[in-house]
C-alpha positions in Angstrom: 3.2 -1.2 6.0 5.7 -2.8 8.3 7.3 -0.7 11.0 11.0 0.0 10.7 13.4 -2.2 12.7 14.0 -1.1 16.2 17.7 -0.4 15.7 18.4 0.9 12.2 21.9 2.4 11.6 20.7 4.6 8.7 17.8 5.9 10.8 20.3 7.0 13.4 22.3 8.9 10.8 19.3 10.9 9.6 17.7 11.5 12.9 16.4 15.1 13.3 17.3 17.2 16.3 14.6 17.7 18.8 12.2 20.6 18.0 13.0 20.5 14.2 10.3 18.2 13.2 8.1 19.2 10.2 4.8 20.7 11.3 2.0 21.2 8.8 -0.8 23.7 9.0 -3.1 20.8 7.8 -4.3 18.2 10.2 -4.1 14.7 8.7 -7.1 13.7 10.9 -9.2 16.4 9.2 -7.9 15.5 5.7 -8.4 11.8 6.1 -11.0 11.3 8.9 -11.7 7.6 8.1 -8.1 6.5 7.8 -7.4 5.1 11.2 -5.9 1.8 12.1 -3.4 -0.5 10.6 -5.7 -2.0 8.0 -6.4 1.3 6.2 -4.0 0.5 3.3 -5.8 -2.8 2.6 -9.4 -1.5 2.5 -11.2 -0.9 -0.8 -13.2 2.3 -1.0 -17.0 2.0 -1.0 -18.3 1.6 -4.6 -15.0 0.3 -5.9 -15.2 -3.0 -7.7 -12.4 -5.5 -8.1 -11.4 -6.1 -11.6 -13.2 -9.0 -13.2 -11.5 -11.2 -15.8 -13.1 -11.3 -19.3 -11.0 -14.3 -20.3 -12.9 -17.6 -19.9 -11.1 -20.3 -18.0 -10.8 -22.6 -21.1 -8.9 -20.0 -23.1 -6.6 -19.3 -20.1 -5.8 -23.0 -19.7 -5.3 -23.3 -23.5 -2.8 -20.4 -23.6 -1.0 -21.6 -20.5 -0.5 -25.0 -22.1 1.2 -23.6 -25.3 5.0 -24.1 -25.3 5.8 -20.7 -26.7 4.2 -18.9 -23.8 5.9 -20.9 -21.0 
């Protein structure tokens, strides 16, 4: 995810007062010990497979060439 802009007017409107931040009894480091770093959102879990297409290339190209689908 991209970080928010440095100067965001809406962010200034909704800024919390010091000492009023939400504090959870659960530590995110304990709940998600392997989720560290900026590439976490893009990693695929171990054992997960990417979806394979069952449609042969010839059928795909045939359907793409039909005027009623374009």
